[in-house]
N, C-alpha and C positions, 0 to 999 in steps of 0.2 A: 504493500500500500504506500510505500515511500518512493517517490520519484528519484531520490538521490541514493537509494540503496537497491541496486539490482541484484537479485538472487537467482542464479542460473540453476543451482542444484540444492535441494533441501533434504538433508538426511534426518528423518524423523524417528527417534528412539521411543519405543513404547513397550508396555508390558501386556501380557495376554488379557488381563481384566479390562484393559482400556483399548482393545482392538477397534471397537465400534467408534469410539471417540477419535482415534487416530485416523480412521477412514473418513470421518466427517471433516476433520481438519484438512486432510488431503484434498477432498472435494472443494472445500472453501478456498484453499490456495489456488486450485485450478481455475476457479471462477474469477478470482481477483487478479491473478498473475499467470496467465496461460503459458508464458515462456519459462516458468519455473518447473523443473522436473522434480517430483517428490519421490524419494526412496524410503520406504518404510522398513525399519529394522526392529525385529523383536528382541527385547532384552528384559528378561524376567528377574526380579529380585524376590527372595523369600522375605527379606526384611529391608525395606528401602532406607531404614535408619541405621543399618549395620554398616559401619564405616569400612570394615575389612572386606565384606562382600561387595559393596557398591564400588569401591575403588578397584578391587580385583577384576570385576566384570567390565568396568569401563576401560581399564587398562588392556584387557584382552581385546576389546573392540578396537581400541586405538592401534594396537599392534597389528591387527588383522586388516585394517583399512588401508588400501593402496593410495595413500596421500601423495600428491605431486605438487609441492609448493611452487615449482617453476611454471606450472601450467595454470593452477588455480590459487586464488586467495581464499583462506578459510576463516570463518567466524564461528565462535563457539558460544551458543546461546545459554547463559547461566541463569537467566531469570526464572525458568521453570524448574520443577522438581523439588525434592526435599532439600533442606539445608545441607544434609550430608552429600547429596548428589552435586549440589552447587560447589561445595568445598572440593570435592574430588575432581570436578571439571576444571576448577581453578588450578589445582596442583598439577594435573596432567598437562594443562596448557603451559604452566610455568616451566615444567620439566621438558617441554617440547615434544612430548608424546603426541599431543594434538598440536600440529604446527600452525597455529593461527592466533588471532586476536580474540579477546573476550567481547561478546556482544551483550549489551545491557539495554533492555527495553522497558518502558513504563508508560502508564496513562498520562495524558496531558491534563493536569488539574485545571478545573474551571473552563474547560473547552469541550465542545461537542465533537471534536476531531477524533474518530475512533482509532486512527493509526497510532496516536500517541507520539512519543519521542524515542530516539535511539542514540546510543553512543558506543564507541569501542575503546578498549583498553589494551595497549600493547605491553606485554610483560617483559620485554627485552630491556632490562635496566641500563644496558650500555648506551641506550639512546637518550638517557636522561642524565645530563652532566651533574646536576645538583644532587640527585639521589645517589649517583655513583660516587660523588665526592663524599657524601655523608657516610656511605658504606666504607670507603677507603679510610676515612678518619676513625670510624669505629674499629676497623681492623687494626689500624696503627695503635690505637689506645690499648687494644687487647694484647698485642705483641709487646708493647712497652710495659704493660702490667706484668707479663710473664718474665720480663727482664728486670723486674723491681724498679722500673724507671731509669735504669742505667743505659746511657747512650752508647751501646756497644758498637765497635767499628769492624770487628772481624766478619767478613762477608759470609763465610761458610756458616758461622754460628748464627748470624741473623737470618739466613735462609732456613736453617733448621728450626728456629723459633717461629718463623712464619708458618712453617708446615705444622708444627705442634699446635699452634693456635687454631688452624683449620680443623685438625683432627680432634682436638679437645672439644670443640663446639659442635661437631657433626657426628661424633662416634661415641658409643658407650663401650667399645671393645677394650680389652686390656692394653696397656701401654708399657713398654720396657725401656727404661733409661739405663744406659751403660756408660762407663767411663771410670777413670781412676778415683780413688778416695779423695774427697775434698773438691771435686769438680762441680759440686752444686746440685746433685741429684735430688737430695731431700728438699732443698729450698724450691727447686723447680716443681717438684711434685705438689708441694703445698700451694704454690701459685696457680697451678693447673686447677686444683680443687677450688680455690677462691675465685678464679675466673668463671668456672662452671656454676658456682653458687651465685655469683653476681648476675648470671643469665637465667637463674631459676631452674637449672638443669639438675641440681642435687639439693637435697634439703637436710641430709644427715650430717654427721661429723666427719672430720678428717682424722683417721686413725693411722698412726705411724708405728711400724714394728721393725725393730732391728733383728732380723732372723739369726744373726750370728750369736745372739744372746739366748736363743731358744735351744734347749737340749733335752733329750730323753722324753719321759712322760710329761714333763712340764711344758714341752712345746705343744703337744696335742691339747692340753688343758688351756693354755694361754690363747691359742688360736681358736679352738672350736668350743671351749667351755666344758664344764663337767657338772654332773649331778652330785648332790650331797651323798657322801659315802662311797663314791666311785673308787676311791683309793685312800690309803692312809693319809690323813691330813685334810681330806676334802670334807670340811665341817659344814659347808654351805654350798648351795648352787652357785655356779659361776657362769655368766652369760658368754664370755669369750670375746675376743677382739673382732671376729667376723660379725657377730651380732651387734657389737658397738658401732660398726661401720654401716649398718643398715640404712639405705637411701643416701649414703654418703660415699666417701672414697677411702679405700684401704691401700696404704702404701707399704709394701713389703720390701724393705731395704735389705740388701745382701741376700736376695732370694736364693742364690746359689749355695747358701749354707744350710738350707733346709734339708732334713732327711727325706728319704724316698717315700716313707709312709705319709709324712705330712704333705709332700708334693702331690701324692695321689688324691688326698682329701681336698687339697686346694683346687686341683683340676676339676673335681666334681662340683665344688662350690661355685667355681666360675661358670661351668656349663649349665648346671641345674639350679643354681642358687639355693642349694640345700646341702646339709651336712649333718653328721651325727655327733653330738657332744659325747665326751667320755662318760661311760656308765649310763647313758640314756638309751631307752628303747623306742624313742620317738624322735624323728628328725626335726631339726630347726631350719629356719629359712632366713636369708638375708639378701637383700637386693643392693649390691654395692658395685662400684666400678673399681677395678684393680689397676694400680700402678705399681710396677715392680722395678727395683733398682739392683744393680750388681756391678762390681768391679772385675768380675771374672768373665772369661770367655765361655758362655754357656754351651756353645757348639762343641768346644773341647771337652767340657764336663759331660755332655751327652755321649761323646765317643768313648769316654773313660768309664761310663756306667754310673756316674755320680749324679746325673740329672735326667729326669724322664724326658724322652723325646716328644711324647704327646703334649706334655705341659710346655715344653719349649716351643713347639709348633703353635700352641695357643697364644703364647706370649709374643711370638715373633711377628705378629701382624703389623704392629706399629713399634718399631725399634729405633731409638734415637741415641746416638753416641755423643756424649758430651766431651769436648776436648779439654785437656788439662790447661792450666794457666800458662804454662810454657809454650803452648801452641797458639795462644791468643795474646801475644805480648802487646799488640796495639790496643787491647782492652784493659791493660793494667792501669792506665791513667784514669779513665772514668770509674773503674772499680776502686781506685784509691780514694776518690772523692766520696764514693758511696760508703766506704768503710769509715771515713771520717764522720760522715753524717750519722752512721749507726752508733759510733762511739759517743757522739754528742747526745743522741737520744737515750742511750743506755745509761750513761754516767752523769748526764746533766751538765757536762763540762765541754765547752767548745774548744777544738784544737785545730790549728792550721799551720802550713809550712810558710817560711819566708821563701822568696823567689829562688835564691841560691840553693837552699836545702831541697826544695822540690825538684829542681833540675838535676841535682846530684843523685837524689833517690831514684828518679825515673830513669836516668842514664844507667844506673846499676840494675834496676828492676827489669828493664827491657833488653838488657844486654845478655850475651851468652854465658856470663859468669853466674847469673841468677838461675838456679835450677828449679825452684818452686816445686819440689817433690811433694809437698803437702798441698799444693794448689792454692785454692782460695782460703783455706784454713791458715796456711803460712802467711798470706797477705793480711788477713784479718788480725792475726796475732802480732804481726810486725807493726801495724798501725796502732794497735792497742798499746804496745810497749812504748812507741815513740810519743804518743799522745799523753800517756801516763807520766813519762819521765821529763817531758818538755816543761821548761819554766814558764808559768803564766799562759799555758796553752799555745805557745809559739814554738813550733818545731824548727830548730836551727841546724846549721851544717854540722856542728859537733854532735848533736843527737843523731843525725842521719849517719855519720861516719861510724859511730858506735853501733848502730843497728846493722850496718853493712857487715861489720866484724862478726856480730852475733849470727847473722844469717849465713855467712861464709863458713863459720864454725859448725853451724847446724848441718850444712850440706857437705862438710869436708870429708866424710867417711865414704870413700868410693866403693867399698866392699858391700855397703848396704844395698845398693841396687845395681852394682856393676854387672853381676851375673845375669840379671834380667835384661840389661841393655845389650849385652853380647849375645844372649840367646836369641834375640830378635834379628840378628844379622849374620850369625854363623851357625852351621850345623853342629850338633852336639859332639860329633867325633872330632871336628876341627877345633872346637873349643877345648876339648880334653887334652889336646896336644900343645896348648899354649901355656907357658910357665906362669905361675901366679903373679910374679912381678910384672910381666908383660900384659896380663889381663887387666890389672889396675890402670896401667897407662892407656891401653887400647880403649877401655870403657870410657875414660875421660875424653879421648879423642872423638869417639862416636857420639858422646853426649854433646860436645861442642858443635860437631857437624850437624846434628839434628836441630840445634838451636840457631843455626846460621842460615842465611838465605843463599849462599853460594860457597863454592870451594875456596875462593879467594878470601871471603870474609872469615871462614873457619880458620884458614891458614894464618891470617893476620892476628886472630885471637890467640891461637896456640903458640905462635912464635914471636909474640910482641916484645918479649924481654931481650931476645937475641938479635932482633932486627938492626938495632943501632950499632952492633959490632960487626955487621957484615957489609961487604961492598955491594952485593946484589941482594935483592929481597924478593925472590920468586917463591913466596910462601905457598902458593897453590901447588907448584910442582913438587916442593918438598913434602907437602902433605899427601899428594898423590902417590909418591914413591913409598911413603910410610904405609899407607893403606894397602898398597900392592904386596907388601911383605906378608899380609894375612889374606891375600886373594880377595880384597875388598875394593870397592870403588865408590865414588861420590853418589852415583845414581842408585846403587843398591841401598846405601844408608838413607838417602832421601826417601826412597820408597818405603823403607821400614818405619 
């Protein structure tokens, strides 16, 4: 009936009880608009208010329909049907299963015009700059929230946080955070929970468990709870940590330390949301999202029989590896400011660097001599020491120099992690043939190489003291020859 809206083909969905009404509408359309071809499609619902049924059948219809957007323009009429049907048509159009625009019709109030009015809605948000900008701002706020507001500069880390933000808000599947101790897994897990809570996706608590502290019968009781009298000392019912995380988030840190029995029960609790408390004859239920953390290689643990492969497969859908601080040296400066703010909030005492002291500390902290084996824990402890010892809250060059000595001493024992460093670049049989004295030296060389951006930079760091006494200073060639003694090269170490 609208001169400005030509309809060439009208697909009329109807149920069996409304067949006569559908036929009447088809006849009416033919009388008003003879050029419109009406195609009647039977689509029955047992319950037109059942979201799952309505969405499923409309999805089947959409998938079976031979749409050709290059030939036809499609309008999806959402004014008719139950509210559930309208919502489903909206969702299917938004997801492009129905490749068209939404058509909204309504009577024209105060007018005798029977045609009423119509308008269309295009759900392609990329066409609307203002809306797209608002979504971009909201996404940026979410990623900043996950980073605790720290303006991180490491591109790989920022890309990972962007992906975590998308997964956290769109998925309830388990997430696995890996990385060295002190890399920030626990803090990130809590921020993920707080982000989901701010979006009303979780209502329960954040429950954090260090699995390394769970041993024997106590592990089962702590995780799954127990009934009174289940074992000696069980003087009262205990709900357990899984129950405490109901409708919230359960963070199992160091999940690789769990025993195989606990792993089996955790797997069932993830899949079925049910588990059996110790000593109980009735199952308990808990609807939680799992975030797991580990500094171990769970793939190696599976191969060694220490970790269940089915649980690893369940956890490995969304795996994010957090880099250590030594691999994010450009992020040390913004994290330095963050730790100063944390100190002020915690102690109620503001501290700051003078210009010379800040430059000296950052030069050391971002250079190859700073090992950061404890990652962000080392940085937080370092800032706390300097802020506590600085006179009147002003960290000066003397305070920084003393802290550099402390950190250097802290990291001065190369045997602490030298074996692990060499195991990453040499086969075990080759490592066994190297004298202990040479192992210490080689481990330090490999560590400096990993912390440097090029062979030349590593050479300058390693041979800085002797450079002044030499007529030529080809440090890169000198380092290349040293590595060749152990059948190593720069490329192999960089890859490791």
